C-alpha positions, 0 to 999 in steps of 0.5 A: 214727395220724399224724393222731391225733398231729397232733390231740394236738399241736394240743390241747397247743399250745392248752393251753400257749398258753392257760396262757401268756397274761398275766392282768390282775387286777381289783378295787381293793385298797383297797376294803372289804367290807360286810355281813359279806362280806370282800374278800380280795386275793391276792398272789403272794409273801409280802410282799403284792406282785404282786397277782393278784385278789380273793375273798370270805369270810364270809356275810351272817349272820357275818364268821367264816371258816376258809380252807385254800386247797385244800391245800398247793402247789396253784392257788388261783383268785381272780376273775381270776388264780390263785396258787400256795399256796406263798409267797403272801399275802392281805389281807382288808378289811371295814368293820363297824358294832358296837353298843356292847358287848365283843367277842372276836376270834380270828385263826389262821394258818399261817404269819403273821397280823395283825389291825387295827381301824383300817385297818392303822394299828395291829395289835391282834393281830400274830403275823407269823412262820413257824409251824404253825397257831396262834391269838391272841385280843383283847377290846375294848369297841367302839361304831361303825364300824371298818375291819378288816384281816386280813393273812396270809402262807404260806411253805411247807407247810400253808396256813390262815387263820381269823377269829372274832368273838364278843360278850362279856357287858358291863355298861351302867352309867356307870362315872364315877358315884359312890356316896353315903350311905357306899355305894360304887359298885364297877365290876369289869373283866376284866383287871388294867388295867380292860380289859373292863367286866363290871358293878357291885357295891356295898360299905359300909352306910348307917352306914359305908363300911368293907368287906372283900371276898374275891370268893368265892375264887380263880379263881371267877365273882363276880356283878355287876349284869350279867356275872360276872367270873372272880376271876383277872386282874381289877380293880375301881374303887370310887367314893364321894362323902363329906362329912366334918366338919372333922377328922382321919381315918385311912384303912386300905386292904389288898389282894392284889394292888395297891391305891391310894386317892384323895380327889380323884377319882383325880388323886393317890393318898394310898395307893399300893401298886400291885404284886404281893404277898400281902395287906397294908395301908397307913394314911394320916391327913389333915385333911378338911373338906367333900365329897370324891370317893373312888376306891379301885382294886384289881387281882388277878393270881393266887392269893388275892383280897382288898381292904379299906377302913376309915375312922376319925375321929381328931378332929373340929375345934371349928371348923365353917365354914358359908360362905366367899366371895370377891367382886371389888369393883373396887379390892379383893376382899371375903372373907367367912366364917361359922362355927357358933355352937358353934365355938371359933376362936382366929384366921383367916388369909386366904391367896391364890395365883395358881396354886392351889398356892402360898399366901401369907398376906394377912391375919390376923383374930382370933376374936371374944371375944363369940361372933361367928360372921361375919367378913370381910377385904378384899384391898386389893391384889388380883391382876389375873387369876385368884386363889385364896383359902382360909382357915387356921383355928386353934382354941383348942387349936392345931389347924389346918385349911383351908377349900375354895378359892374363885376370883376372876377380875379382868380388866384391859385387858391381860388382856382382850387375851389370849385362848386357843382350846381344841379340841375343846371337847367332850372325849371322850378324855383330850386336847385342844389349847390355843392362845394369841394372844400369846407367853407366858413361863413359861406355866402351864395350869390346869384347874379345876372350877366349884367352884374345885377344881384338876383338872390343871396343866401347866407349859409354859415359853415358848410362841409365839403360835399354838402348839398345846399338847396337854393330856393329862389323865385327864378320864375320872376327873373326871365329866361337866361343864364345866371351866375352862381357864386360861393364865397367865404372867410376861408374860400375866395370864390367859385362860380357856376352857371344855371339856365332858367327856362 
């Protein structure tokens, strides 16, 4: 009996001695898993401290997992050390490449959890609180490789953390393309702020751009070119390029809920009723001449769904401008224009601006009494820099309209010494940087299209040479192409650069 007691005591001492030995956790806590296999780093407190070792979750076929750690207040073993499943935490890392598409992430936990797509810099899901098991979802369009981080902590009671990602249906069209021939391109999105692109529809007919759409009713699936959108908490953006004869037009837009209309590609809104309300409509009259990029935006929050567009011609001006040009001739700028033979002009006023907004008259040309259709005017004191010219036309009935704006750039020795740098030159987001080689007082940065249309303007006050000025412009609504970036100031004649919007 004595011998048996001695053996038992010896075995107990070995067990106690083994459990008392210190544990050295292995693994680099900053390493990401690959091939859908997460690396999960375990910690012996709720604040992601006291590292104990790592585990793996997910399979080669899917990163989805659901882990309850073997139960409440038990030992959970990692590759090196164990943790007690009470007041502990986990940080899972996975680097994953997503093909272009829309994805839905669902994360659950008891207690706190949060999920990041950029290595933990920001949290697209954040439910970091004591709670019974609950889940949160997040949908987003992805294309490329992302560093995913899922963090979790347990305070007391049950333990569980889960992760699921699924592919959602998504349209494949270029949503920046405009319709033509009175046929709108309508791009529909899940979410009230153009969140997840579903697909395209068309509105209008060859004879008229008017339409009235109720989407088949409230909270029903509405078909698009790719995926149906549920008509609750959704949004739509309609695009149409339309050429207007010189005249006055009335636009009437209605919606339930918010709606807004632009004739300059979304840079400004001539109608803006972007609030929750039952169906209502708004009208706006304006003089137009030439080609315009119309954008009609709409969102629905709940209840009934409807958006409508109507255009009416109030009058067609008896002056039809066939051409308008301005060219640098060295000591002057030559402005030429031509009107159609059926026009009935009284006079033309040539106007000039150095910022594209504030114009002043520099000359008046009376209409010919013998039916001439070609006219000209010389600017004998041209601006040394970038100048904008337009034509104010008045017919015999007193109706006035304006031509499109043309740009003339003149370079002097001083202006040639002024330079700017633009970075990046290929813009895929909505911002870029502009740097001047000289100090500039009362600086103005202007972005124009190659057709002379002003897309964006930013007043910067005084800037120093080498300062990087961030330009936050909604380039996504402009369309792909080359745009000119100009910097001018009271002591800085002008300098230009280029960006390419993709």
